[in-house]
N, C-alpha and C positions, 0 to 999 in steps of 0.2 A: 546815119548814126547821130544820136542826140549828144552834142559836145557839151561838156561841163565848163563853166566859168570858175576859175580859181583866184584867190587873192594870196599875195605874198607879202609877208611883214618883213620889213628890212631894206636896207639901201646900199649894201656893199657888194664886194666881188663875190661872195658866197651866194648871196640872193640873185645877183647876175646869172650865175652858173644854173641855180634852180630854175630861175625863169628861162633861160635858153633851154634846158632840157624838157621842161614842160612845153615849150613852144613847138617842140618837135613831135610831141604826142598827138596822134590822130583824134585822141579822145577829149583833148583840151581845146575850149573854145576862146573866150576873151581872158586875158590875164590882167588882174589889176596888182598894183604894188604901192605900198605905204612905207616910207616915203619914194623909195626908188632913187634912181640917179639917171645921168644923161644917157648911160649905155642901156640901161633897163628900158628907158622910154622909147627905145626903138623897137621893142617887142611887146610892151605892157603899157596900159594907161596908169600913169604914175600921179600920185597925191603929195606933192612935196611939203603940203602944209602940216601933215600929220608926222609925229615922231613915232618911233617904234614903241616907245615907252608910254604913249599916251592911249592907256587902256580904255578909258571911257569914250575917246574919240573913234577908236578902232571898232569897238562893239557897236557904237552909233552908226558906223559905215556900213557894217555888216548889215545891221538891222535895215538900213535904208536902200540896201541893194539885195532884194531877194533873189537876185539873179546868181548870186555867189553860192557855189555849191560847196566849196572847201576852202578853209583858210590855212596856209602853211605858215606856222610861227617859226622863223629861222634863228633870231639873235637869242643871245643868253638872257638879257635882262628882262624882256616881256615874258619869257618862259618863267624865270624865277619869281616874277611878280604875279604870276598866276592867269596870264592871258587865256590859255587854253581851258582853263577852269571856268573863266567868266564865259567863255564863247559856248562851251558844252552846257552850261547851266541854262542857257537861253535856247538849246536845242540846235546850236549850229555844229557844223562838221569841222573839227579842226585836226591838223597833224602837228604832233610835238607832245612832250610829256607835260603832265600837270605839275604844280608848284612842288609837290612833294617829291616827284621824281628829279625836277631841275635842281633840287638842293645837292644833288650828287656834284654838281658843278658849282653851285651858289654858296657852298659852305665846304671849305677844304677839310675843317675838322670834322664834319658830319662824314665825308667820303673817307677819310683816314680811320675814323673810328668803326664805320661799316667794314672796310677791309681787314681790320684787326679781328673783328668779331667773327667774320666768315672765312678767315685764313687766306685771303688773297693777298699775294706777294707785292709788298711795297716797302719804301724805305723806313727805319725807325725814326720815330717823332716824338714830340711833346707839343701840347697845346696850352696857350697861355692867354689869359684875359687881362692881365695887369703887367705894366712895364717893369716893375721892380723884380717880379718872380723870373720874367723871361732875361731880363739883364744878368741875375744871378746864374741863370743857367748856361749862359755864354761863357762864363769862367770854366765850365766843365766839357764844353764841347770840344770835338776834334775838328780841324779845319782843313779843306774849306767845309762850310756848313749852309744850309739854305733856309732863308726866312720866307715864309709865304702869308701874305695877308689873307685872311679867311674867306673874304667874300669877293665879288666880282671886280675886276680891276682892268678890264679891256686887254687881259692876256699880259699885263705889265706888272703885277702885283707879286712877282717873284725875284728876290734878290740872292744871287750867288756870291757868297762872302768868303774871300781867300783867306782872310786874317780875322783875328778877334776885333781889331780896331774898326774894320770894315762892317763887321756884323754890329757893333755896338752903334756905329752911324746909321745903318740900315734900320735898326730897331727904332732909334729915334726918329727916323723919317717916317716909318709906318705907324708906330704906337702914339707917339707925341705930336710930330708935325702933321699927321693925318694926310701924307702924301696921296693916298688911294681913299681919302675920305674914311666913311664908316666901315669900309671893307677891311680896315686895319684894326678894328676893335678887338677882334680876337686874331691871334697869331699862331701859325704852326711853324716850329722849328724843327728841321729835317736832316737827316744824314744826307750828305752829298754822295750821289751815285755815279759811277763811271760806266762807259759803254757808249753805245749810240742810240739815238733816240728814233722812235717809229710810231706812226699814228695808226692805230687799229679802230676803225669805225664799223659800226654794225646796225642794221635794221632791226628794230624791236617791235612786237606787237601785243607786249604784256606777258607772253608765255613762251614765244618762240624768239630766237636771236639768230640772225643771219649775217656773217661777216661780209664786208665790202672787200675790194682789193685793197692792199697796203699802200701806204704813201710815207713819205719823210718830209718833214717841215725844216726850214732854217729860219730860227729865231733872231739870231743876232744881226745887228744893222750893218756890220763892215765884214770885209773879206776876211778869211781865215777864222771865222766864228770870233770876232772880235766886236767890240763895241757894245751897246746896250741890247737888252732884250726888246723885241718888238712882237707885234702880232702875227709876224711871219714875213719873211723877205723872199722866199722861194719854196717850191715844193716840186717833188717828183713821184710818179707812180707807175709801176710797183717799186717797191724798195728792193734794190737788188741784192741787200744784205739779209734779206728774211727768206729762208728756204721754206720749201712747202711743208716740211716736217716741223719746222718753227711756227709757221701759220696754224697747224693743227694744234699745236701746244698752246698759242695765244688764246685759241677759242676755248680749249679745254681747261685751261688755268686761270684764265682772266675773264674773257667775255661770258661764258656760260655761267661761272660761280657769281659773276657780278649781277646778272639778272636773277639768278636763284636767291641771293642776298636780298635783292630788292622785293622779291616775291615773299621772302621770309620776313620782311619788315611791314608787309601789307601794302607795298606800293606797286600799282600797275603801271609799268613804264612803256609808254608807246611813243615812238619817234626814232631818233637817232641817238645811239650810246657811242661815245668817243673815248677810248682808253689811250691816253699818251703813255708809251712805254720807254723803259730803258733797258736794253738788252746788252748783257755783257757775258759773251761765251754762250753757255747754256743757261744762264740766269736771265729770268724775265722779271721785271718789277714795275709796278704802276707808279707813274709820277704823279698824274692827275686824271681826272675824268671831266669830259664836257658833256652837256646834255643836248647836243645838236651838232649839225655838220660843221666841220672845222673850216676854218679860213686862213690860208689858202689850199687846204687840202681839197676842198669841194671842186676847185677848179681844175683838178687833175683827175679826180675821181670820177665825177658825173661824165665828163666827155668820154670816158672809157666804158660807160654802162651801156649794154645792149638792150637789156629789158625797159620797158617803158616805165618812167619813173611815176607817172600818175598811177599805174597799176600797183606800184609798191606802196605809195601813200595810202591807196585804197585798203591794201591787205594789211597794213600796219593798224589803221583805224578798226577795221572790221575783225581783227584778231585771226586772220586767215593766211598769215605768212607762211606757214609750213606748207601751204597747197601751191605756193608760187615758186618757180625755178628761176632765179636770179642769175644772168649770164652777163659776162664781161667780153669786150672785144680783145683781141690778142696784141693790140698796139701798146705803146708806152706813152707817157704824158709828162711834160715839164713846163712849170709855169715860174716865170721871173717876174718878181714885183717891181714896179717903178713908183718909187716914194718921193714926197716932196723933200728938198734939202733941208736938213735939221731933223727930220723925223727919226726918233719917236719923240724928240724934245720940240721946242718951238719951231714952227715952220709957217711960211707965208702961204695963203689961198689966192685963188682967182688968177692963176697963171694960165694964159691960152696953152692949149695943147695942139700940136700939129701931127696929124696922122698920115703915114705913108701908106703904100700899098701893102695889104696883108696877104701873105703867101697862101696857097692851099694847105690845109691842114693845121692853120693857126687860128685862134679865136682870142680876141682881146676883150677880156672882162673888165668892166668898170667897177671901180670901188669908191674912192672919193672924187666923184665928177660932178659937175653941175652945167646946165645950160645958162649962158647969159649973153643977151643980144645976139643971139643966133650962133654963138661960139661955144665950143666945149671948153670949161676951165677947171681948174684943180679946186677941190673943195675939202680935201682931207689929207691926213698922212700918207696912207697907202692909196695911190691913185688909180694905178692900173695893174692888171695881171696878164701877161702875154702868155697864153698856153699853146704849146706845139704837140701836135700828135704825130707819131712817126714809129716805125718797126722796132727801133732800138732807143734805149735812153740817151746814147751819144748823139743819134741824128736828131732826136727831139731837143735836146740841149742846144745844138748847133742852129736848129731852125728856130727856135725861141729867140735866142740872142741876135740872130740875122734880122728878125722882124723888131726886136726892142730898139734896134739902131735907126728903125724908121720913124719912131715916135720921138717927139722933142716937146719939152717944155723948160722954162727957167728953172735952173737949180735941180734938174731931174737927178735922183739917185738911186742906183741899183747895185746888187753885188755882181761881181764878174767872175766869181770862181765857183759857181755851182757846178757840181760833178766834174770838175777839173781833173779828178783822178782817173776818169774814163779815157 
């Protein structure tokens, strides 16, 4: 078999999970990763001198490596910046939506207006481009209310405000102090929704959308869903709260209508569509969209995938997804994130990580790690994700926590309450 070489863009836990899955495909040869991390480097040739947002550098790298068959663009920023467009314009094969499709994530106001136009269920909202109008609107709001920076903010541009005072402070932070940079030039003020959150991811080829298995993310930094919002502190799959009937409804009321809306706007969306949902009883509403695999959802979804991920990427690019039968294993997965002390605010880097023995059924995905003087050290807020696979969520949870205890670094922080209800 003529194996194909693949390039992955990104350097977090999500990318490690993608590299891990592709490395198990008999159809994949050499894997490159820009920039990669210390864990990915065990499976791929990493080039840490490149940033995921260095579009010129990445295109030049692909140009100078004619052996690269396909480039998988995993993070949000390069997708929104049009990396897939750039690669395709030079005749290179790329997985991920073009910039017009990535707007679904890169602009919350674009996403909200699309949902309103096409009748996709979401919370009531208003969009503001100036501080004074937004400030006046806060006098009319019911509380809690939600403030969302319009652009990309590393999963942190959302503030849940319990009181008007909190909302006024949050508004100043986003629109005047530019806490999230230009992402806060436009602001969405949204009704607060109650219920439980669920992540619904799907593969798209521009005309067909195929749901992945469900998962559930934990955003708050501290136990009992307290503390600041993060990029994600733990996740599990499948979501035990989502019934088979609810899964069908998510497809019929959210995923398929979203693809139809994009087609209606003249957007050919190829890649991964992610709908963050709030479910309350029988009511399903979309909180947000992402235009790529979630992090840390990917670390529990891909290990449960039975079908070859390379075949899925091929089908999405070629528009042949309808011909592919995507299958999942019957097991469950839980991923606990080990973070640097202080995350998501200020934290120190360069802490040496000590790894114990990893049990069977456990994969340690690297996120914020680097190699220094032959040692693996911390280099980010979210450092590692310990994913455990087992027949039940309770077993997977216990296995993950048992292996978390075998990994140490100075000021390590993780939540200890994931799935405590089981």
